[in-house]
C-alpha positions as CSV (number, residue, x, y, z in Angstrom):
1,M,0.5,16.8,83.9
2,M,1.6,13.4,82.5
3,N,3.7,11.0,84.6
4,T,6.4,8.7,83.5
5,K,3.9,5.9,83.1
6,M,2.9,7.5,79.8
7,L,5.9,5.7,78.4
8,I,3.8,2.5,78.6
9,L,1.1,3.9,76.2
10,L,-0.7,1.1,74.3
11,L,-4.3,0.6,72.9
12,S,-6.1,0.0,69.6
13,I,-9.5,1.0,67.9
14,G,-10.8,1.6,64.5
15,L,-13.4,4.4,64.0
16,T,-13.8,7.8,62.5
17,G,-13.5,10.4,65.2
18,S,-14.9,13.9,65.5
19,C,-11.7,15.5,66.8
20,G,-10.5,18.4,64.7
21,H,-7.7,20.9,64.6
22,S,-8.0,24.6,64.1
23,D,-6.4,25.8,60.9
24,E,-4.8,29.2,60.5
25,G,-8.1,30.7,59.5
26,G,-9.8,29.4,62.7
27,G,-11.9,26.8,61.0
28,P,-12.1,23.1,61.9
29,D,-10.1,20.5,60.0
30,E,-11.7,17.1,59.1
31,G,-12.1,14.7,62.0
32,E,-9.4,12.3,63.0
33,V,-9.5,8.7,61.9
34,I,-8.7,6.2,64.6
35,T,-8.2,2.6,63.4
36,R,-6.4,1.1,66.4
37,V,-6.9,1.3,70.1
38,E,-4.5,-0.5,72.4
39,L,-4.8,-1.3,76.1
40,S,-1.8,-2.3,78.1
41,F,-2.3,-3.6,81.6
42,T,1.1,-3.6,83.4
43,P,1.1,-5.6,86.7
44,E,2.3,-3.4,89.5
45,A,3.9,-6.4,91.1
46,G,6.0,-6.9,87.9
47,G,5.7,-9.1,84.9
48,T,4.8,-8.9,81.3
49,P,2.0,-6.4,80.3
50,I,-1.3,-7.9,79.1
51,L,-2.3,-6.3,75.8
52,A,-5.7,-6.0,74.3
53,L,-6.4,-4.5,70.9
54,F,-9.2,-3.1,68.8
55,D,-7.9,-3.1,65.3
56,D,-9.8,-1.9,62.2
57,P,-7.1,-1.7,59.5
58,D,-9.3,-0.5,56.7
59,G,-11.2,2.1,58.8
60,D,-14.8,2.6,59.5
61,G,-17.3,0.9,57.2
62,G,-15.0,-1.7,55.7
63,D,-14.3,-5.2,57.1
64,A,-15.3,-5.9,60.7
65,P,-12.6,-5.0,63.3
66,T,-10.9,-7.5,65.5
67,I,-11.4,-7.0,69.3
68,D,-9.4,-9.0,71.8
69,D,-11.0,-10.4,74.9
70,I,-9.3,-9.3,78.2
71,Q,-8.3,-11.9,80.8
72,L,-6.5,-10.6,83.9
73,A,-5.3,-12.3,87.1
74,A,-6.5,-10.6,90.3
75,G,-4.2,-7.8,91.3
76,N,-3.2,-4.2,90.7
77,Y,-2.4,-2.8,87.2
78,T,-1.4,0.3,85.4
79,L,-3.6,0.7,82.3
80,A,-2.2,2.8,79.5
81,L,-4.0,3.6,76.3
82,R,-2.8,4.4,72.8
83,F,-4.8,5.6,69.8
84,E,-3.6,5.3,66.2
85,N,-4.6,6.1,62.7
86,G,-3.1,3.3,60.6
87,L,-4.4,4.6,57.3
88,E,-1.6,7.2,57.3
89,T,1.9,6.2,56.2
90,P,3.6,6.0,58.6
91,A,0.8,5.4,61.1
92,E,-0.1,8.5,63.1
93,D,-0.1,8.3,66.9
94,I,-3.3,10.2,67.8
95,T,-2.3,9.7,71.5
96,I,0.2,12.6,71.1
97,E,-2.6,15.0,70.0
98,I,-4.8,13.9,72.9
99,S,-1.9,14.6,75.3
100,D,-1.1,18.0,73.7
101,E,-4.8,18.9,73.8
102,S,-5.6,17.3,77.1
103,A,-7.8,20.2,78.4
104,E,-10.2,19.3,75.5
105,H,-10.2,15.5,75.9
106,Q,-11.1,12.8,78.4
107,V,-11.2,9.0,78.2
108,F,-14.0,7.4,80.2
109,L,-14.1,3.8,81.4
110,T,-17.6,2.5,81.8
111,G,-19.6,-0.8,81.4
112,S,-20.6,-3.7,83.6
113,A,-17.0,-4.6,84.3
114,V,-16.1,-1.2,85.8
115,D,-16.6,0.5,89.2
116,G,-15.0,4.0,89.0
117,P,-15.6,7.7,88.6
118,A,-17.8,7.4,85.6
119,T,-19.8,4.3,86.5
120,D,-21.1,3.0,89.9
121,N,-21.0,-0.8,89.8
122,A,-20.1,-2.0,93.3
123,G,-18.5,-5.4,93.0
124,A,-17.5,-5.1,89.4
125,P,-14.2,-6.9,88.5
126,L,-12.3,-3.7,87.6
127,Q,-11.9,-0.8,90.0
128,H,-10.8,2.2,88.1
129,S,-9.1,5.5,89.0
130,Y,-7.2,8.1,86.9
131,D,-3.4,8.4,87.1
132,D,-3.0,11.5,84.9
133,M,-4.3,15.1,84.9
134,D,-4.4,18.0,82.6
135,A,-3.1,21.5,83.4
136,N,-6.4,22.3,85.2
137,G,-6.1,19.3,87.5
138,L,-8.8,17.3,85.6
139,P,-8.4,13.7,84.5
140,I,-7.3,12.7,81.0
141,G,-7.5,8.9,81.1
142,L,-4.4,7.9,79.0
143,V,-2.9,6.4,82.2
144,N,-5.0,4.7,84.8
145,S,-4.9,2.5,87.9
146,I,-6.9,-0.7,87.9
147,V,-7.6,-3.2,90.7
148,A,-8.8,-6.5,89.3
149,V,-11.0,-8.9,91.4
150,T,-12.9,-12.0,90.4
151,G,-15.7,-11.4,88.0
152,S,-16.6,-10.7,84.4
153,G,-18.4,-8.1,82.3
154,Q,-17.9,-5.4,79.6
155,L,-15.3,-2.6,79.6
156,I,-16.3,0.3,77.4
157,I,-13.6,2.8,76.4
158,T,-14.9,6.2,75.2
159,L,-12.7,9.0,74.1
160,R,-14.6,12.3,74.3
161,H,-13.6,15.5,72.6
162,L,-14.6,18.5,74.7
163,P,-13.6,21.8,72.9
164,P,-14.6,25.0,74.6
165,I,-17.7,26.9,73.6
166,G,-16.7,30.5,73.2
167,D,-14.9,31.4,76.5
168,R,-16.6,28.5,78.4
169,M,-14.6,25.3,79.1
170,V,-16.7,22.2,78.5
171,K,-14.4,19.8,80.4
172,S,-15.1,20.1,84.1
173,S,-14.9,18.1,87.3
174,E,-18.6,17.2,87.0
175,L,-18.3,15.1,83.9
176,N,-17.7,11.7,85.5
177,G,-20.6,12.1,87.8
178,D,-22.9,13.3,85.0
179,V,-21.9,10.2,82.9
180,A,-22.4,7.9,85.8
181,L,-25.9,9.3,86.4
182,S,-27.2,9.9,83.0
183,G,-24.8,8.7,80.3
184,F,-22.9,10.6,77.6
185,S,-26.0,12.5,76.4
186,A,-25.7,14.5,79.7
187,I,-22.4,16.1,78.8
188,G,-21.1,18.4,76.1
189,G,-18.6,17.6,73.4
190,A,-18.7,14.6,71.0
191,T,-17.5,11.0,71.1
192,D,-14.4,10.5,69.0
193,V,-14.2,6.7,69.5
194,Q,-16.0,4.1,71.6
195,V,-15.2,0.4,71.8
196,Q,-16.3,-2.5,74.1
197,F,-14.1,-5.3,75.4
198,S,-15.2,-8.5,77.2
199,V,-13.3,-8.8,80.6
200,T,-12.8,-11.9,82.7
201,V,-10.9,-12.1,86.0
202,P,-11.0,-15.8,87.1
């Protein structure tokens, strides 16, 4: 279930995703387009959120996207993510779909800047844990806790679509460990979007 921190939702990316809806006939719709991913780091001690954006206004294959570098002071943060398709008018908030279909989605935080459930990097500048769960008690990743310490590296945000296969659920409690051990090729589903940010904590 989502907590009230979901109201902070923010993040931006620009890629064509593989997420699909089921139509009335049971077939898949075309994949979602995500042109913006927004990260919002809200200090738990109070203060102005630090925003970082991946923005690709013309979508995949056009002009190069803009990607913000992330600089944080040491401390504790709530990290909220927001995904958007800016090619629609008005822009479509894909985060709502992820939340509604949370049993089929998970956001993973990996990279050299992260130590957390999906990546084992002791001493990395960002220590990650999930703050939200789906109806089955499994993590979603739209709202997260971050402890920032001195260091630098890369933060990779990956949104994975994990629809069931027949009667078998693909999303499970083993996914983070499998990704940490062997990468995304070790799990089912497909990557909707993936983007990399440079992180510095002085």
